[in-house]
Backbone as a chain_set.jsonl record, in Angstrom:
{"seq": "XXXXXXXXXXXXXXXXXXXXXXXXXXXXXXXXXXXXXXXXXXXXXXXXXXXXXXXXXXXXXXXXXXXXXXXXXXXXXXXXXXXXXXXXXXXXXXXXXXXXXXXXXXXXXXXXXXXXXXXXXXXXXXXXXXXXXXXXXXXXXXXXXXXXXXXXXXXXXXXXXXXXXXXXXXXXXXXXXXXXXXXXXXXXXXXX", "coords": {"N": [[103.549, 108.971, 90.377], [103.81, 107.647, 92.766], [103.825, 108.528, 95.422], [101.265, 109.293, 95.897], [98.232, 108.698, 97.653], [96.192, 105.722, 97.579], [93.569, 106.023, 98.225], [92.157, 108.883, 97.916], [91.764, 111.27, 100.173], [90.097, 114.19, 100.867], [91.746, 116.843, 102.277], [90.688, 118.549, 105.185], [89.94, 121.901, 105.118], [90.393, 125.017, 106.778], [87.658, 127.297, 107.082], [87.638, 129.87, 104.787], [87.753, 133.446, 104.35], [85.784, 135.327, 102.046], [87.235, 136.421, 98.998], [88.15, 139.439, 97.385], [89.547, 139.498, 95.146], [89.735, 139.117, 91.692], [91.266, 137.71, 89.981], [91.929, 134.629, 88.487], [93.015, 131.744, 90.288], [95.963, 129.758, 89.919], [95.856, 126.299, 88.988], [96.742, 123.53, 91.114], [99.912, 121.891, 90.812], [101.05, 118.557, 89.942], [103.142, 117.956, 91.703], [102.541, 119.671, 93.832], [100.11, 118.587, 94.673], [100.968, 116.061, 95.448], [102.603, 116.748, 97.617], [100.639, 117.853, 99.263], [99.129, 115.611, 100.002], [100.929, 113.996, 101.272], [100.982, 113.348, 104.006], [98.829, 111.714, 104.263], [98.034, 108.441, 104.646], [98.092, 105.468, 102.532], [95.013, 103.966, 102.177], [92.743, 101.278, 102.665], [89.458, 100.829, 102.598], [86.627, 99.142, 103.551], [83.189, 98.141, 103.17], [80.55, 96.208, 104.505], [77.569, 94.337, 104.366], [76.72, 92.541, 106.943], [74.79, 90.673, 107.564], [74.144, 89.427, 109.937], [75.978, 88.798, 112.766], [75.764, 87.499, 115.14], [76.774, 85.373, 116.581], [79.806, 83.658, 117.617], [80.785, 81.933, 115.631], [79.92, 83.074, 113.192], [81.355, 85.452, 113.222], [83.942, 84.438, 113.092], [83.828, 83.305, 110.527], [83.65, 85.652, 108.996], [86.177, 86.797, 109.562], [87.87, 84.886, 108.417], [87.128, 85.175, 105.766], [88.237, 87.666, 105.314], [90.978, 87.286, 105.464], [92.687, 86.951, 103.037], [92.618, 89.516, 102.041], [93.694, 92.935, 101.65], [93.283, 95.427, 103.967], [92.218, 98.254, 105.93], [90.216, 99.596, 107.486], [86.959, 98.485, 108.263], [83.594, 98.925, 107.772], [80.56, 97.787, 109.107], [77.225, 96.614, 108.716], [73.94, 95.542, 109.827], [74.643, 93.763, 111.903], [73.349, 92.497, 113.928], [73.75, 92.121, 116.655], [73.387, 91.934, 120.211], [74.527, 93.445, 122.22], [74.756, 96.617, 123.57], [76.965, 98.43, 123.443], [80.112, 97.507, 122.458], [83.539, 96.578, 122.684], [86.248, 94.815, 121.615], [89.061, 92.596, 121.171], [89.914, 90.664, 118.386], [90.838, 87.191, 117.704], [92.851, 87.419, 115.835], [93.975, 89.829, 116.467], [92.745, 92.162, 115.647], [90.618, 95.038, 116.08], [87.384, 95.025, 117.202], [84.504, 96.899, 117.194], [81.349, 97.554, 118.273], [77.851, 98.441, 117.946], [74.916, 97.553, 119.199], [71.541, 96.137, 119.295], [68.823, 95.488, 121.452], [66.965, 93.621, 120.523], [68.1, 91.782, 118.842], [68.356, 92.678, 116.219], [69.17, 94.884, 113.529], [72.03, 96.928, 114.092], [75.442, 97.976, 113.994], [78.945, 98.034, 113.169], [82.487, 98.57, 113.523], [85.461, 97.508, 112.219], [88.753, 97.493, 112.996], [91.919, 97.253, 111.614], [94.668, 95.392, 112.964], [97.1, 96.796, 112.776], [96.388, 99.429, 113.112], [95.356, 99.571, 115.608], [96.653, 100.583, 117.946], [96.435, 103.248, 117.489], [93.913, 104.07, 117.962], [91.617, 106.371, 119.231], [89.053, 107.015, 120.254], [85.837, 105.426, 120.684], [82.41, 105.484, 119.916], [79.193, 104.356, 120.478], [76.558, 105.409, 118.982], [73.895, 104.835, 118.371], [71.787, 101.961, 117.649], [72.052, 102.106, 114.996], [74.119, 103.789, 114.239], [77.581, 104.246, 114.606], [80.816, 105.342, 115.695], [84.373, 105.797, 115.213], [87.385, 107.254, 116.232], [90.564, 107.797, 114.923], [93.985, 108.398, 115.271], [97.049, 109.047, 113.924], [99.98, 110.357, 114.261], [100.015, 113.313, 112.453], [97.861, 112.607, 110.974], [94.473, 112.326, 111.104], [91.425, 110.687, 111.502], [87.936, 110.123, 111.251], [85.928, 107.386, 111.422], [82.867, 106.191, 110.389], [80.089, 104.098, 110.842], [76.985, 103.406, 109.433], [73.514, 102.572, 109.337], [70.766, 102.822, 107.586], [67.197, 103.05, 108.085], [64.829, 100.945, 106.363], [62.483, 101.448, 103.612], [60.0, 100.916, 104.735], [59.779, 102.142, 107.172], [58.73, 105.081, 109.014], [59.394, 108.645, 108.607], [60.755, 109.635, 110.883], [62.747, 107.834, 112.184], [64.61, 107.734, 110.094], [65.34, 110.421, 109.862], [66.559, 110.717, 112.33], [68.935, 109.24, 112.005], [70.159, 110.796, 109.981], [70.467, 113.201, 111.456], [72.249, 112.386, 113.46], [74.51, 111.728, 111.897], [75.075, 114.224, 110.776], [75.841, 115.701, 113.039], [78.131, 114.207, 113.863], [79.794, 114.595, 111.623], [80.12, 117.373, 111.695], [81.504, 117.661, 114.138], [83.874, 116.287, 113.447], [84.851, 117.921, 111.397], [85.352, 120.265, 112.824], [87.474, 119.379, 114.355], [89.374, 119.065, 112.43], [89.495, 116.636, 111.006], [89.667, 113.833, 108.767], [86.799, 112.374, 107.203], [85.108, 109.435, 107.093], [82.544, 107.552, 105.795], [80.761, 104.657, 106.01], [78.051, 102.997, 104.777], [74.767, 101.51, 104.673], [72.376, 102.571, 102.796], [69.815, 101.833, 102.269], [68.339, 102.654, 100.082], [65.746, 103.318, 97.756], [64.854, 103.332, 94.465], [62.474, 104.728, 92.387], [58.973, 103.688, 91.984]], "CA": [[102.519, 109.16, 91.361], [104.005, 106.675, 93.821], [103.551, 109.103, 96.726], [99.838, 109.592, 96.033], [97.501, 107.619, 98.305], [95.222, 105.054, 96.727], [92.26, 106.562, 98.591], [92.404, 110.307, 98.089], [90.874, 111.932, 101.117], [90.264, 115.632, 100.777], [92.076, 117.43, 103.572], [89.751, 119.56, 105.625], [90.557, 123.22, 105.127], [89.628, 125.984, 107.558], [86.815, 128.168, 106.279], [88.348, 131.108, 104.48], [86.874, 134.558, 104.038], [85.659, 135.573, 100.607], [88.261, 137.322, 98.499], [87.681, 140.372, 96.37], [90.452, 139.342, 94.018], [89.043, 138.471, 90.581], [92.232, 136.964, 89.184], [91.831, 133.191, 88.772], [94.18, 131.127, 90.907], [96.459, 128.625, 89.126], [95.55, 124.989, 89.558], [97.951, 122.947, 91.698], [100.651, 120.936, 89.993], [101.121, 117.22, 90.537], [104.042, 118.012, 92.854], [101.829, 120.306, 94.939], [99.149, 117.612, 95.169], [101.723, 115.031, 96.143], [102.991, 117.316, 98.906], [99.436, 118.035, 100.051], [98.645, 114.335, 100.497], [102.034, 113.207, 101.791], [100.699, 112.862, 105.354], [97.681, 110.814, 104.211], [98.489, 107.101, 104.273], [97.257, 104.673, 101.645], [93.987, 103.299, 102.973], [91.756, 100.417, 102.031], [88.288, 100.892, 103.457], [85.589, 98.267, 103.027], [81.897, 98.122, 103.86], [79.898, 94.919, 104.284], [76.331, 93.981, 105.045], [77.144, 91.306, 107.607], [73.646, 89.758, 107.627], [74.154, 88.708, 111.209], [77.224, 88.386, 113.42], [75.319, 87.34, 116.524], [77.523, 84.333, 117.307], [81.246, 83.631, 117.337], [81.049, 81.244, 114.359], [79.737, 84.031, 112.091], [82.484, 86.384, 113.259], [85.091, 83.695, 112.595], [83.66, 83.222, 109.063], [84.011, 86.96, 108.454], [87.63, 86.975, 109.658], [88.483, 84.003, 107.411], [86.861, 85.835, 104.48], [89.105, 88.839, 105.203], [92.399, 86.928, 105.513], [93.494, 87.244, 101.851], [92.421, 90.901, 101.602], [94.394, 94.048, 102.29], [92.284, 96.374, 104.438], [92.558, 99.046, 107.11], [88.997, 99.779, 108.26], [85.764, 97.891, 107.666], [82.335, 99.264, 108.422], [79.62, 96.673, 108.987], [75.858, 96.846, 109.161], [73.15, 94.336, 110.081], [75.427, 92.838, 112.726], [72.351, 91.774, 114.721], [74.298, 91.802, 117.976], [72.507, 92.472, 121.252], [75.258, 94.285, 123.167], [74.571, 98.035, 123.22], [78.274, 98.948, 123.048], [81.143, 96.507, 122.747], [84.871, 96.752, 122.106], [87.065, 93.674, 121.974], [90.111, 92.247, 120.223], [89.715, 89.349, 117.781], [91.991, 86.29, 117.825], [93.898, 87.919, 114.936], [94.517, 91.086, 116.966], [91.995, 93.301, 115.13], [89.728, 95.645, 117.049], [85.971, 94.999, 116.823], [83.741, 97.854, 117.995], [79.991, 97.449, 117.767], [76.704, 99.074, 118.564], [73.856, 96.607, 118.929], [70.145, 96.403, 119.63], [68.397, 94.424, 122.355], [66.075, 92.672, 119.871], [68.866, 90.976, 117.885], [68.13, 93.226, 114.886], [69.964, 96.073, 113.208], [73.405, 96.858, 114.58], [76.562, 98.383, 113.158], [80.251, 97.804, 113.794], [83.688, 99.001, 112.813], [86.586, 96.604, 112.437], [90.011, 98.215, 112.788], [93.032, 96.32, 111.442], [95.57, 95.401, 114.125], [98.173, 97.793, 112.639], [95.837, 100.718, 113.517], [94.759, 99.431, 116.943], [97.284, 101.468, 118.932], [96.126, 104.641, 117.141], [92.513, 104.329, 118.298], [91.458, 107.417, 120.235], [87.776, 106.82, 120.93], [84.725, 104.775, 120.011], [81.099, 105.81, 120.474], [78.009, 103.712, 119.929], [75.553, 106.469, 119.014], [72.619, 104.117, 118.406], [71.937, 100.672, 116.968], [72.21, 102.409, 113.571], [75.273, 104.659, 113.992], [78.733, 104.135, 115.51], [81.98, 106.046, 115.163], [85.69, 105.58, 115.811], [88.397, 108.242, 115.872], [91.909, 107.236, 114.836], [94.972, 109.457, 115.103], [98.431, 108.589, 113.766], [100.736, 111.572, 113.962], [99.135, 114.398, 112.006], [96.721, 112.031, 110.261], [93.329, 112.098, 111.984], [90.265, 110.263, 110.719], [86.741, 109.608, 111.928], [85.275, 106.346, 110.634], [81.485, 106.069, 110.855], [79.243, 103.063, 110.251], [75.575, 103.774, 109.565], [72.55, 101.646, 108.758], [69.508, 103.545, 107.48], [65.972, 102.251, 108.058], [64.295, 100.693, 105.021], [61.355, 102.302, 103.229], [58.823, 100.608, 105.532], [59.777, 102.997, 108.36], [58.33, 106.468, 108.774], [60.527, 109.554, 108.437], [61.453, 109.97, 112.132], [63.999, 107.103, 112.365], [65.546, 108.146, 109.037], [65.841, 111.74, 110.242], [67.457, 110.526, 113.473], [70.24, 108.836, 111.453], [70.724, 111.996, 109.352], [70.874, 114.137, 112.507], [73.46, 111.834, 114.088], [75.625, 111.868, 110.949], [75.394, 115.653, 110.66], [76.589, 116.073, 114.245], [79.455, 113.571, 113.813], [80.582, 115.261, 110.59], [80.461, 118.707, 112.194], [82.58, 117.474, 115.129], [85.107, 115.917, 112.735], [85.315, 119.116, 110.69], [85.907, 121.158, 113.848], [88.751, 118.806, 114.794], [90.206, 118.926, 111.226], [89.654, 115.204, 110.763], [89.033, 113.23, 107.601], [85.523, 111.761, 107.584], [84.801, 108.276, 106.254], [81.228, 107.018, 106.113], [80.361, 103.408, 105.365], [76.637, 102.919, 105.107], [73.738, 100.883, 103.873], [71.367, 103.648, 102.756], [68.495, 101.261, 102.034], [67.677, 103.527, 99.127], [64.86, 102.684, 96.788], [64.633, 104.229, 93.345], [61.24, 104.422, 91.654], [57.806, 103.296, 92.795]], "C": [[102.661, 108.179, 92.515], [103.704, 107.205, 95.212], [102.076, 109.379, 96.949], [99.13, 108.429, 96.709], [96.507, 106.983, 97.338], [93.816, 105.526, 97.027], [92.463, 108.035, 98.878], [91.345, 110.912, 98.998], [91.136, 113.42, 101.028], [90.615, 116.184, 102.152], [91.05, 118.495, 103.927], [90.479, 120.881, 105.747], [89.733, 124.128, 106.026], [88.811, 126.864, 106.622], [87.555, 129.468, 106.052], [87.332, 132.201, 104.176], [86.867, 134.761, 102.537], [86.71, 136.585, 100.186], [87.656, 138.244, 97.446], [88.528, 140.283, 95.122], [89.733, 138.583, 92.906], [89.984, 137.685, 89.691], [92.121, 135.484, 89.497], [93.144, 132.649, 89.326], [94.65, 129.96, 90.039], [96.086, 127.314, 89.806], [96.841, 124.369, 90.073], [98.611, 121.961, 90.728], [100.621, 119.576, 90.663], [102.034, 117.211, 91.756], [103.351, 118.628, 94.068], [100.801, 119.342, 95.525], [99.846, 116.507, 95.954], [102.112, 115.528, 97.53], [101.781, 117.441, 99.828], [98.986, 116.726, 100.695], [99.727, 113.48, 101.159], [101.745, 112.648, 103.184], [99.487, 111.924, 105.394], [98.161, 109.434, 103.78], [97.571, 106.469, 103.233], [96.276, 103.897, 102.513], [93.138, 102.398, 102.097], [90.597, 100.303, 103.019], [87.187, 100.067, 102.803], [84.304, 98.454, 103.817], [81.213, 96.806, 103.518], [78.587, 94.856, 105.05], [76.59, 92.608, 105.639], [76.035, 90.255, 107.656], [73.709, 88.843, 108.855], [75.529, 88.254, 111.65], [76.932, 88.086, 114.884], [76.051, 86.237, 117.277], [78.975, 84.303, 116.84], [81.582, 82.932, 116.027], [80.934, 82.204, 113.182], [80.887, 85.047, 112.062], [83.733, 85.695, 112.732], [85.024, 83.547, 111.076], [84.061, 84.538, 108.4], [85.524, 87.152, 108.461], [88.368, 86.096, 108.657], [88.305, 84.608, 106.022], [87.827, 86.998, 104.244], [90.585, 88.498, 105.088], [93.18, 87.268, 104.245], [93.443, 88.705, 101.407], [93.33, 91.863, 102.347], [93.318, 95.046, 102.696], [92.804, 97.095, 105.672], [91.355, 99.177, 108.05], [87.854, 99.115, 107.517], [84.566, 98.364, 108.47], [81.349, 98.147, 108.112], [78.229, 97.125, 109.4], [75.119, 95.515, 109.217], [73.968, 93.3, 110.865], [74.517, 91.982, 113.6], [72.901, 91.285, 116.061], [73.473, 92.524, 119.029], [73.221, 93.356, 122.275], [75.187, 95.733, 122.699], [75.872, 98.667, 122.738], [79.32, 97.923, 123.436], [82.429, 96.834, 122.002], [85.697, 95.573, 122.563], [88.051, 93.373, 120.852], [89.858, 90.831, 119.714], [90.949, 88.483, 118.008], [93.156, 86.761, 116.96], [94.466, 89.259, 115.35], [93.821, 92.329, 116.422], [91.023, 93.8, 116.199], [88.306, 95.671, 116.491], [85.224, 95.925, 117.766], [82.335, 97.888, 117.437], [78.971, 98.178, 118.598], [75.488, 98.234, 118.209], [72.488, 97.067, 119.383], [69.622, 95.224, 120.439], [67.471, 93.387, 121.72], [66.787, 91.811, 118.823], [68.532, 91.363, 116.438], [69.053, 94.417, 114.716], [71.417, 95.876, 113.629], [74.432, 97.252, 113.536], [77.857, 98.101, 113.913], [81.344, 98.377, 112.912], [84.787, 98.032, 113.207], [87.853, 97.353, 112.042], [91.136, 97.192, 112.693], [94.024, 96.477, 112.594], [96.68, 96.438, 114.0], [97.707, 99.194, 113.048], [95.357, 100.723, 114.967], [95.353, 100.417, 117.953], [97.01, 102.955, 118.66], [94.668, 105.01, 117.411], [92.438, 105.351, 119.423], [90.147, 107.235, 120.992], [86.802, 106.072, 120.031], [83.445, 105.208, 120.71], [80.02, 105.038, 119.734], [76.886, 104.737, 120.065], [74.16, 105.856, 119.156], [72.85, 102.76, 117.758], [72.119, 100.856, 115.463], [73.444, 103.258, 113.244], [76.338, 104.413, 115.06], [79.914, 104.847, 114.866], [83.242, 105.692, 115.926], [86.621, 106.682, 115.315], [89.763, 107.587, 115.958], [92.864, 108.394, 114.577], [96.362, 108.827, 115.048], [99.258, 109.782, 113.324], [99.773, 112.693, 113.597], [97.919, 113.884, 111.253], [95.624, 111.686, 111.258], [92.119, 111.754, 111.122], [89.142, 109.803, 111.648], [86.087, 108.623, 110.966], [83.895, 106.131, 111.239], [80.798, 104.936, 110.099], [77.795, 103.463, 110.493], [74.703, 102.775, 108.815], [71.183, 102.328, 108.756], [68.319, 102.59, 107.527], [65.482, 102.059, 106.621], [63.014, 101.506, 104.807], [60.073, 102.001, 104.005], [58.714, 101.452, 106.795], [59.239, 104.378, 108.012], [59.58, 107.35, 108.774], [61.344, 109.793, 109.706], [62.742, 109.167, 112.341], [65.06, 107.459, 111.312], [66.164, 109.486, 109.402], [66.805, 111.643, 111.41], [68.86, 110.116, 112.995], [70.913, 110.038, 110.801], [71.233, 112.981, 110.402], [72.16, 113.668, 113.193], [74.668, 112.022, 113.185], [76.045, 113.319, 110.79], [76.234, 116.11, 111.846], [78.008, 115.488, 114.22], [80.353, 114.237, 112.774], [81.019, 116.651, 111.049], [81.585, 118.63, 113.225], [83.911, 117.168, 114.439], [85.697, 117.125, 112.019], [85.969, 120.086, 111.661], [87.283, 120.692, 114.304], [89.723, 118.598, 113.637], [90.529, 117.465, 110.928], [89.075, 114.843, 109.395], [87.765, 112.54, 108.09], [85.223, 110.646, 106.587], [83.475, 107.703, 106.727], [80.993, 105.754, 105.3], [78.924, 103.149, 105.757], [75.844, 102.048, 104.148], [72.589, 101.879, 103.906], [69.953, 103.115, 102.601], [67.667, 102.12, 101.09], [66.825, 102.705, 98.168], [64.58, 103.699, 95.691], [63.371, 103.785, 92.618], [60.13, 103.96, 92.575], [57.939, 101.931, 93.425]], "O": [[101.669, 107.911, 93.193], [103.361, 106.427, 96.102], [101.668, 109.669, 98.074], [99.4, 107.276, 96.375], [96.04, 107.626, 96.397], [92.945, 105.439, 96.162], [92.897, 108.4, 99.971], [90.18, 111.043, 98.622], [92.284, 113.857, 101.106], [89.848, 116.006, 103.099], [90.602, 119.25, 103.065], [91.516, 120.969, 106.404], [88.506, 124.03, 106.043], [89.229, 127.141, 105.498], [88.039, 130.095, 106.995], [86.196, 131.921, 103.794], [87.823, 134.412, 101.844], [87.035, 137.503, 100.94], [86.752, 137.851, 96.708], [88.232, 140.948, 94.129], [89.177, 137.512, 93.153], [89.538, 137.052, 88.735], [92.21, 135.103, 90.664], [94.231, 133.038, 88.897], [93.822, 129.243, 89.478], [96.01, 127.229, 91.031], [97.916, 124.643, 89.54], [97.942, 121.296, 89.938], [100.215, 119.455, 91.818], [101.739, 116.535, 92.742], [103.543, 118.172, 95.195], [100.635, 119.283, 96.743], [99.362, 116.077, 97.001], [101.965, 114.801, 98.513], [101.875, 117.171, 101.025], [98.507, 116.737, 101.828], [99.455, 112.349, 101.563], [102.226, 111.563, 103.51], [99.156, 111.394, 106.455], [98.646, 109.275, 102.66], [96.421, 106.878, 103.072], [96.676, 103.244, 103.477], [92.853, 102.713, 100.941], [90.737, 99.761, 104.115], [86.858, 100.275, 101.635], [84.323, 98.869, 104.976], [81.284, 96.341, 102.381], [78.499, 95.258, 106.21], [76.669, 91.619, 104.91], [76.322, 89.065, 107.777], [73.372, 87.66, 108.8], [76.166, 87.43, 110.994], [77.744, 88.379, 115.762], [75.957, 86.172, 118.503], [79.317, 84.858, 115.796], [82.561, 83.292, 115.372], [81.757, 82.16, 112.268], [81.334, 85.448, 110.988], [84.508, 86.307, 111.997], [86.049, 83.652, 110.403], [84.729, 84.541, 107.366], [86.093, 87.618, 107.474], [89.386, 86.512, 108.104], [89.218, 84.563, 105.197], [88.193, 87.281, 103.104], [91.374, 89.339, 104.657], [94.266, 87.836, 104.358], [94.159, 89.089, 100.482], [93.689, 91.644, 103.504], [92.523, 95.47, 101.857], [93.705, 96.617, 106.362], [91.455, 98.907, 109.247], [87.784, 99.172, 106.289], [84.527, 98.222, 109.692], [81.31, 97.628, 106.997], [78.075, 97.924, 110.324], [75.604, 94.497, 108.722], [73.978, 92.116, 110.528], [74.879, 90.865, 113.968], [72.568, 90.199, 116.534], [72.924, 93.595, 118.772], [72.561, 93.96, 123.121], [75.523, 96.035, 121.554], [75.878, 99.369, 121.726], [79.408, 97.517, 124.595], [82.416, 97.296, 120.861], [85.839, 95.343, 123.764], [87.889, 93.84, 119.725], [89.619, 89.913, 120.498], [91.985, 88.977, 118.453], [94.316, 86.534, 117.303], [95.346, 89.789, 114.672], [94.257, 93.445, 116.704], [90.657, 93.058, 117.111], [88.053, 96.263, 115.441], [85.292, 95.768, 118.985], [82.135, 98.212, 116.266], [79.183, 98.49, 119.77], [75.07, 98.202, 117.051], [72.294, 98.211, 119.795], [69.95, 94.076, 120.137], [67.214, 92.354, 122.338], [66.127, 91.176, 118.0], [68.437, 90.51, 115.555], [69.647, 94.893, 115.683], [71.958, 94.774, 113.526], [74.314, 96.913, 112.359], [77.86, 97.951, 115.134], [81.149, 98.631, 111.724], [85.01, 97.773, 114.39], [88.002, 97.79, 110.9], [91.295, 96.358, 113.585], [94.195, 97.572, 113.129], [97.167, 96.925, 115.021], [98.54, 100.063, 113.305], [94.99, 101.774, 115.493], [94.616, 101.019, 118.733], [97.313, 103.811, 119.492], [94.241, 106.128, 117.122], [93.112, 105.214, 120.443], [90.122, 107.292, 122.221], [86.916, 106.078, 118.805], [83.393, 105.291, 121.937], [79.95, 105.07, 118.506], [76.328, 104.909, 121.148], [73.352, 106.309, 119.966], [73.97, 102.438, 117.363], [72.317, 99.883, 114.735], [73.773, 103.424, 112.07], [76.042, 104.375, 116.255], [80.002, 104.943, 113.642], [83.204, 105.339, 117.105], [86.643, 107.002, 114.127], [90.082, 106.908, 116.934], [92.58, 109.269, 113.758], [96.798, 108.164, 115.99], [99.238, 110.169, 112.155], [98.834, 112.986, 114.337], [97.027, 114.668, 110.925], [95.819, 110.857, 112.147], [91.825, 112.437, 110.141], [89.379, 109.181, 112.684], [85.736, 108.976, 109.841], [83.76, 105.918, 112.444], [80.91, 104.828, 108.878], [77.417, 103.815, 111.611], [75.105, 102.212, 107.797], [70.519, 102.406, 109.79], [68.414, 101.453, 107.064], [65.699, 102.918, 105.767], [62.53, 102.17, 105.724], [59.13, 102.79, 103.929], [57.659, 101.474, 107.428], [59.285, 104.796, 106.856], [60.696, 106.851, 108.924], [62.525, 110.125, 109.61], [63.767, 109.773, 112.654], [66.255, 107.481, 111.606], [67.374, 109.672, 109.269], [67.77, 112.405, 111.48], [69.859, 110.598, 113.529], [72.098, 110.284, 111.029], [72.32, 113.538, 110.248], [73.05, 114.472, 113.47], [75.734, 112.43, 113.648], [77.234, 113.615, 110.682], [77.223, 116.822, 111.675], [78.974, 116.19, 114.519], [81.545, 114.425, 113.017], [82.158, 117.056, 110.816], [82.513, 119.438, 113.193], [84.947, 117.723, 114.803], [86.911, 117.327, 112.036], [87.015, 120.662, 111.363], [88.154, 121.508, 114.604], [90.79, 118.015, 113.831], [91.67, 117.107, 110.638], [88.12, 115.463, 108.927], [87.669, 112.166, 109.259], [85.1, 110.889, 105.386], [83.301, 107.405, 107.908], [81.022, 105.773, 104.069], [78.606, 103.086, 106.944], [76.202, 101.877, 102.982], [71.907, 102.016, 104.922], [68.989, 103.859, 102.78], [66.462, 102.291, 101.272], [67.145, 101.566, 97.826], [64.117, 104.805, 95.968], [63.219, 102.612, 92.277], [60.313, 103.852, 93.788], [57.033, 101.484, 94.128]]}, "num_chains": 1, "name": "protein.A"}
């Protein structure tokens, strides 16, 4: 299985019409699966609650924390940065793309490893709770999304806004035959 990626991303398939054939289709062999995923690189995707990256010292601490790790994309929430949309290169050559809030609260970001920097196609700061980056390397296309849901103290409208944004981003990615990666803090609460 050396050719299989460590992060199996399901390739997006065009919608097919229903078939009237009742004969069950054979399941794919390992060789067929290997061939299917051959264009998907091995990816390491991380998500982190940053708990504030509002100053350069905190960003430097994060980069030092990442030095021994192998990673490709990192989604971040609670960046607490005040710039509405920012894109810049770190001292280590990685690409930092963030979506902030003017009250130094909330905020999301995507950190792209320097080896992927030249494959960046676009970044959009949708809101202080949702940001996306499109990456294209040859036939491999991926949309990476960072999202930060409101906690249970909020009413339903802000939560629905995040869901609506994610639905639209996923639909766009599907239309473009892109993989879709979502890193999020759902702020879910189970029980009373």
